[in-house]
C-alpha positions as CSV (number, residue, x, y, z in Angstrom):
1,M,136.5,97.6,105.2
2,E,137.4,94.2,106.5
3,Y,140.8,93.4,108.2
4,E,142.4,90.1,108.4
5,S,144.2,90.6,111.7
6,N,143.7,92.3,115.1
7,S,145.0,95.9,115.1
8,W,146.9,95.2,118.3
9,I,149.0,92.5,116.8
10,G,149.9,94.8,113.7
11,D,150.8,97.7,116.0
12,G,153.0,95.6,118.1
13,A,154.8,94.3,115.2
14,C,155.4,97.8,114.0
15,Y,157.0,99.1,117.2
16,Y,159.0,96.1,118.2
17,S,159.5,94.5,114.9
18,H,163.0,93.0,115.8
19,V,161.7,91.4,119.1
20,F,158.4,90.5,117.7
21,G,159.8,89.1,114.5
22,G,162.3,86.9,116.4
23,I,159.6,85.4,118.6
24,M,157.4,84.7,115.8
25,I,160.1,83.0,113.7
26,T,161.2,80.9,116.8
27,A,157.6,79.9,117.3
28,A,157.3,78.9,113.6
29,L,160.4,76.8,113.9
30,L,159.1,75.1,117.0
31,G,155.9,74.5,115.2
32,L,157.7,72.8,112.4
33,S,159.7,70.7,114.8
34,T,156.3,69.7,116.5
35,S,154.7,68.9,113.1
36,Y,157.7,66.6,112.3
37,F,157.4,64.5,115.5
38,F,153.7,64.8,116.3
39,G,152.1,65.6,112.9
40,T,150.8,69.0,114.0
41,G,152.1,72.5,113.7
42,V,152.0,75.9,112.2
43,H,151.3,75.9,108.5
44,Y,151.5,79.5,107.7
45,L,155.2,80.3,107.7
46,P,155.4,81.5,104.2
47,Y,153.2,84.6,105.3
48,M,155.7,85.5,108.1
49,W,158.8,86.6,106.1
50,P,159.6,90.3,105.8
51,G,156.7,92.4,105.3
52,C,154.8,90.2,107.7
53,G,151.8,90.2,105.3
54,I,149.4,88.4,107.7
55,L,150.1,91.1,110.2
56,K,149.2,94.1,108.1
57,K,145.7,95.4,107.7
58,Q,144.5,94.0,104.4
59,P,141.7,96.3,102.8
60,H,138.9,94.1,101.5
61,E,136.4,96.0,99.3
62,K,133.0,94.3,99.6
63,K,131.5,93.9,96.2
64,R,128.3,96.0,95.9
65,V,125.2,93.9,94.8
66,R,123.3,95.4,91.9
67,V,119.8,94.4,91.4
68,Y,117.5,95.0,88.5
69,M,113.8,95.5,88.4
70,D,111.6,96.5,85.4
71,G,108.0,97.7,84.8
72,C,105.6,99.8,83.0
73,F,105.2,102.2,85.7
74,D,102.1,103.7,84.2
75,L,100.0,105.8,86.6
76,M,102.7,105.5,89.2
77,H,101.4,104.8,92.7
78,Y,102.7,103.8,96.1
79,G,102.6,100.1,95.2
80,H,105.2,100.7,92.5
81,A,107.3,102.8,95.1
82,N,107.0,99.9,97.7
83,A,108.1,97.4,95.1
84,L,111.2,99.3,94.2
85,R,111.9,99.9,98.0
86,Q,111.7,96.2,98.6
87,A,114.1,95.4,95.5
88,K,116.5,98.0,96.9
89,A,116.7,96.1,100.1
90,L,117.9,93.1,98.3
91,G,121.0,94.7,97.1
92,D,123.2,98.0,97.3
93,E,122.3,99.5,94.1
94,L,118.9,99.4,92.2
95,V,118.7,99.7,88.4
96,V,115.1,100.2,87.1
97,G,114.1,99.3,83.4
98,V,111.1,101.4,82.3
99,V,109.3,99.4,79.4
100,S,108.9,101.2,76.1
101,D,105.6,102.6,74.9
102,E,105.6,100.1,71.9
103,E,106.1,97.1,74.2
104,I,103.3,98.3,76.5
105,L,101.0,98.7,73.7
106,A,101.8,95.2,72.4
107,N,101.4,93.5,75.7
108,K,99.0,95.4,77.8
109,G,97.2,98.1,75.8
110,P,97.9,101.9,75.3
111,P,100.0,103.5,78.0
112,V,98.6,106.6,79.9
113,L,101.8,108.3,80.6
114,S,104.6,109.0,78.0
115,M,108.0,107.6,78.4
116,E,109.4,110.9,79.5
117,E,106.7,111.2,82.2
118,R,107.3,107.6,83.4
119,L,111.0,108.2,83.4
120,A,110.6,111.4,85.5
121,L,108.4,109.4,88.1
122,V,110.9,106.5,88.4
123,G,113.9,108.7,88.6
124,G,112.2,110.7,91.4
125,L,112.0,107.8,93.7
126,K,114.3,107.8,96.7
127,W,115.4,104.2,96.2
128,V,116.4,104.2,92.4
129,D,120.0,104.5,91.5
130,E,120.0,104.2,87.7
131,V,117.3,104.1,85.1
132,I,117.2,102.3,81.7
133,P,114.6,103.7,79.3
134,N,112.8,101.6,76.6
135,A,113.6,98.2,78.4
136,P,111.8,95.2,76.8
137,Y,108.7,93.7,78.4
138,A,110.2,90.2,78.5
139,I,113.7,89.3,79.6
140,T,115.1,87.8,76.6
141,E,118.5,85.9,76.6
142,Q,120.1,88.8,74.8
143,F,118.7,91.4,77.2
144,M,119.7,89.2,80.1
145,K,123.3,89.1,78.9
146,T,123.2,93.0,78.6
147,L,122.2,93.3,82.2
148,F,124.8,91.0,83.5
149,N,127.7,92.1,81.2
150,D,127.2,95.8,80.7
151,Y,125.1,96.8,83.9
152,K,126.7,94.3,86.1
153,I,123.5,93.1,87.5
154,D,123.6,90.4,90.0
155,Y,119.8,89.7,90.4
156,I,116.6,90.2,88.6
157,I,113.7,91.1,90.8
158,H,109.9,90.9,90.3
159,G,106.8,90.7,92.5
160,D,105.1,87.4,93.4
161,D,102.2,88.1,91.0
162,P,102.5,86.5,87.8
163,C,103.8,88.4,84.7
164,L,102.8,86.5,81.6
165,L,103.5,87.2,78.0
166,P,100.7,87.1,75.3
167,D,101.5,83.4,74.7
168,G,101.1,82.6,78.4
169,T,104.7,82.1,79.0
170,D,106.5,83.6,82.2
171,A,108.4,86.7,81.3
172,Y,111.1,86.0,83.9
173,A,111.6,82.2,82.9
174,L,115.2,82.6,81.8
175,A,116.3,84.5,84.8
176,K,114.9,81.9,87.1
177,K,116.5,79.1,85.0
178,V,120.0,80.6,85.6
179,G,119.3,81.2,89.2
180,R,119.6,85.0,89.0
181,Y,116.0,85.8,90.1
182,K,114.6,87.0,93.4
183,Q,111.1,87.6,94.2
184,I,109.3,90.4,96.5
185,K,105.8,90.8,97.9
186,R,103.1,92.5,96.0
187,T,101.7,95.6,97.7
188,E,98.2,94.9,98.5
189,G,95.3,97.2,97.8
190,V,96.4,99.2,94.9
191,S,97.2,98.7,91.1
192,S,97.1,100.6,87.9
193,T,94.2,98.6,86.9
194,D,92.4,99.8,90.0
195,I,93.2,103.4,89.4
196,V,92.1,103.4,85.9
197,G,88.9,101.8,87.2
198,R,88.3,104.6,89.5
199,I,88.8,107.3,86.7
200,L,86.5,105.2,84.4
201,S,84.0,105.0,87.2
202,T,83.9,108.7,87.8
203,S,83.6,109.4,84.2
204,Q,80.5,107.2,84.0
205,D,79.1,109.2,87.0
206,R,79.9,112.5,85.2
207,S,78.0,111.4,82.1
208,V,74.9,110.5,84.1
209,Q,74.8,113.6,86.5
210,K,76.4,116.3,84.4
211,D,74.5,119.5,83.8
212,D,75.1,120.8,80.4
213,N,73.9,124.2,81.3
214,D,76.4,124.6,84.1
215,P,79.9,125.2,82.7
216,S,81.4,124.5,86.2
217,S,80.4,120.9,85.8
218,H,82.8,120.4,83.1
219,L,85.9,121.9,85.2
220,K,85.8,119.3,87.9
221,P,88.1,116.5,86.6
222,C,87.4,113.6,88.9
223,G,84.1,114.8,90.4
224,I,80.7,115.6,89.2
225,K,78.4,118.5,89.7
226,Q,76.6,117.8,93.1
227,T,72.9,117.9,92.9
228,T,70.8,115.9,95.4
229,V,73.8,113.6,96.2
230,D,74.9,114.1,99.7
231,K,78.6,115.4,99.8
232,Q,79.8,113.0,102.3
233,S,78.8,110.1,100.4
234,K,80.8,111.1,97.4
235,V,84.2,111.8,99.0
236,G,86.8,109.9,97.2
237,H,86.6,106.2,96.1
238,I,86.7,102.8,97.9
239,S,90.3,101.7,98.6
240,H,91.4,98.3,99.8
241,F,94.6,99.7,101.1
242,L,95.2,99.2,104.9
243,P,97.7,101.5,106.0
244,T,99.9,100.6,108.9
245,S,102.5,102.7,110.8
246,R,105.2,100.3,109.7
247,R,104.6,101.1,106.1
248,I,104.9,104.8,106.8
249,V,108.1,104.4,108.7
250,Q,109.6,102.3,105.8
251,F,108.8,105.4,103.4
252,S,110.0,108.1,105.8
253,N,113.5,109.5,105.9
254,G,113.3,109.5,109.8
255,K,115.1,112.8,109.9
256,A,114.3,116.3,111.3
257,P,115.6,119.5,110.1
258,G,118.7,120.8,111.8
259,P,118.5,124.0,113.9
260,N,119.6,126.3,111.2
261,A,118.0,124.5,108.2
262,R,116.0,126.6,105.7
263,V,112.7,124.9,105.8
264,V,110.5,125.2,102.6
265,Y,106.9,124.4,102.7
266,I,104.4,123.5,99.7
267,D,100.9,122.1,100.1
268,G,98.4,120.5,97.7
269,A,96.3,117.5,97.1
270,F,98.8,115.5,95.1
271,D,96.2,113.4,93.8
272,L,97.2,110.6,91.3
273,F,100.9,111.4,91.7
274,H,102.5,112.4,88.4
275,A,105.6,114.0,86.7
276,G,104.3,117.5,87.4
277,H,104.2,116.8,91.0
278,V,107.8,115.4,90.9
279,E,109.2,118.4,89.1
280,I,107.5,121.0,91.3
281,L,108.7,119.3,94.4
282,R,112.3,119.2,92.8
283,A,112.0,122.9,92.4
284,A,110.7,123.7,95.7
285,R,113.6,121.4,97.3
286,Q,116.2,123.5,95.6
287,L,115.1,126.6,97.5
288,G,116.2,125.3,101.0
289,D,117.6,122.6,103.0
290,F,114.5,120.6,104.0
291,L,111.2,120.2,102.2
292,L,108.0,119.9,104.2
293,V,104.9,118.9,102.1
294,G,101.5,119.5,103.4
295,I,98.7,117.0,101.9
296,Y,95.1,118.2,102.2
297,T,92.5,115.9,103.8
298,D,90.1,114.0,101.6
299,Q,87.2,116.3,102.6
300,T,89.2,119.4,101.7
301,V,90.0,117.9,98.2
302,S,86.4,117.0,97.6
303,E,85.3,120.6,98.5
304,I,87.9,122.1,96.1
305,R,87.3,119.7,93.1
306,G,84.0,118.0,93.4
307,P,82.4,115.0,95.2
308,G,84.2,112.4,93.2
309,C,87.7,113.4,94.4
310,P,90.1,112.5,95.4
311,L,90.9,109.5,93.4
312,M,93.4,108.5,96.0
313,N,92.7,108.8,99.7
314,L,94.9,110.6,102.1
315,H,97.0,107.6,103.1
316,E,97.6,106.7,99.5
317,R,98.5,110.2,98.6
318,S,100.8,110.5,101.5
319,L,103.0,107.4,100.6
320,S,103.3,108.5,97.0
321,V,104.6,111.8,98.2
322,L,107.0,110.3,100.9
323,G,108.5,108.2,98.2
324,C,109.7,111.1,96.3
325,R,113.4,111.7,96.9
326,Y,113.1,115.3,97.1
327,V,110.6,115.2,100.3
328,D,112.0,115.2,103.7
329,E,108.8,115.2,105.6
330,I,104.9,115.5,105.1
331,I,102.0,116.8,107.2
332,M,99.1,114.3,106.5
333,G,95.8,116.3,106.5
334,A,97.4,119.6,106.4
335,P,95.1,122.6,107.0
336,W,93.8,124.7,104.1
337,E,95.2,128.0,105.4
338,V,98.9,128.3,106.3
339,T,98.7,129.8,109.8
340,Q,101.3,131.7,111.8
341,D,101.2,129.0,114.5
342,M,102.0,126.5,111.8
343,I,105.0,128.5,110.5
344,K,106.4,128.7,114.0
345,T,105.8,125.1,114.9
346,F,107.6,123.6,111.8
347,N,110.2,126.6,111.7
348,I,109.0,127.4,107.9
349,C,111.3,129.9,106.3
350,L,109.5,129.9,102.8
351,V,106.1,128.9,101.7
352,V,105.8,128.2,97.8
353,H,103.1,127.5,95.3
354,G,103.5,126.5,91.7
355,T,102.1,128.3,88.6
356,V,100.2,125.4,87.3
357,S,97.2,123.9,89.4
358,E,93.6,122.8,89.2
359,P,90.8,125.4,89.2
360,N,90.0,126.3,92.7
361,P,86.6,127.6,93.4
362,L,87.5,128.1,97.1
363,L,89.7,131.0,96.2
364,D,86.8,132.8,94.4
365,G,85.6,135.4,97.1
366,N,87.2,133.6,99.9
367,A,90.2,134.2,102.4
368,D,93.5,133.7,100.7
369,P,95.1,130.6,102.3
370,Y,98.5,132.2,101.9
371,S,97.7,135.6,103.4
372,V,99.9,135.0,106.5
373,P,103.1,134.1,104.6
374,K,102.5,136.8,102.2
375,N,102.2,139.4,105.1
376,M,105.4,137.9,106.6
377,G,107.2,138.2,103.3
378,I,108.1,134.6,103.0
379,F,105.7,133.4,100.2
380,R,106.8,132.8,96.6
381,V,105.2,131.6,93.5
382,I,107.5,129.3,91.4
383,E,107.2,128.3,87.8
384,S,105.8,124.8,87.4
385,P,108.3,122.9,85.2
386,K,105.5,120.9,83.6
387,A,101.9,121.7,82.6
388,I,100.5,118.4,83.9
389,T,97.7,118.1,86.2
390,T,95.5,115.3,87.7
391,S,92.7,116.5,85.5
392,S,94.8,116.3,82.4
393,V,96.0,112.8,83.1
394,A,92.5,111.6,84.0
395,Q,91.2,113.2,80.7
396,R,93.5,111.1,78.8
397,I,91.6,108.0,80.0
398,M,88.2,109.4,79.6
399,S,88.8,110.4,76.0
400,N,89.8,107.1,75.2
401,H,87.3,105.4,77.3
402,E,86.6,102.1,75.3
403,A,90.2,101.2,74.8
404,Y,91.0,101.6,78.5
405,K,87.8,99.8,79.5
406,K,88.7,96.9,77.2
407,R,92.3,96.9,78.8
408,N,90.8,96.9,82.3
409,D,88.3,94.3,81.9
410,K,91.1,91.9,81.0
411,K,93.3,92.9,83.9
412,V,90.5,92.8,86.5
413,Q,90.0,89.1,85.8
414,S,93.6,88.3,86.5
415,E,93.7,90.4,89.5
416,K,90.4,88.8,90.8
417,K,92.0,85.4,90.3
418,Y,95.3,86.6,92.3
419,Y,93.1,87.7,95.2
420,E,91.1,84.5,95.2
421,Q,94.3,82.3,95.4
422,K,96.1,84.3,98.1
423,T,96.3,83.0,101.7
424,F,98.7,85.1,103.8
425,V,101.0,88.0,102.9
426,S,104.1,88.2,105.1
427,G,105.7,91.4,106.1
428,D,108.3,92.7,103.7
């Protein structure tokens, strides 16, 4: 709230209105006299009649700035999350348009995730206030009017990487023309194209090294059966992401649980962050006041799922989880076993695990990682709201290998051109 006068003046006028009013009127008359003879004086007399409007506190509601950003948000990653974080920083309320399946197919190729899954991912981000499903790929004049009139949008946001329509024109040309366009920095080191490339690369490795006589080789979604390949050499994929402490702080809530907070703990790989992750985190958060998420190391994920895993490294997976609105804090590189010391250190009241997860050979004949919380009576299995896994998402791409390879080859060229032309990326 903003005020048009100092409070001590208003209070004085309230308690000594007859005296204060006389003084002000006299001053005003003297001002008029002065202006008559010397050309200067007080010009706000009309505001000093009974009611003394200028002396009262005038509430002034600052208009909330609403910004709009759209995208396909297919294979959601921390780059998408950071783009929406930057967009939110340019206003007070962020409205996000999720492009329809049909528009993605026409402009980029087949989407990996359904509209429902993409809406869950976007709506699950902590910076998003409102979501518009089935948004158009291009900002047409009619849709722009809808944004301005119906959704009260002040600015349309997009990254500094070019977004071209099939005919080569700028998808945001109209917004720029009317002066309602703002630009943010692209997040370096990741893209949906890059992730699809990692999956296709893994699929190719599997086809070369798969042992058809070993059924377990078919169960590892992002890895291959290890033969003579050194395990260390096949952990994860090459990532161009350069993590900084500043980026982690930007994604973090920066809040610790209160002394009496009910802390809920859930752990996992959280590789290739998907709608199933969002929904299980939502369910876990509803069981307490503070949700702590443990994220396994790359080495642990590789041991569980095969040498080609994880698709995303620890820092990439951590940012994806931190961007979720249901998450309060994470443990980067969480231990495989939930120990008593860990429970005491973080004051964990409940440890949960979902019913849907990847096949886990480490559980066969080995110690139960949840034996301690089970013995303490603080372990609970919760129903996974969605039957989606990293494997099932990766399999969609593998089963339609040629279509996604064609789509990726085209995008790789444009991304290569972008990186060749870039000079310096300022902090966002």
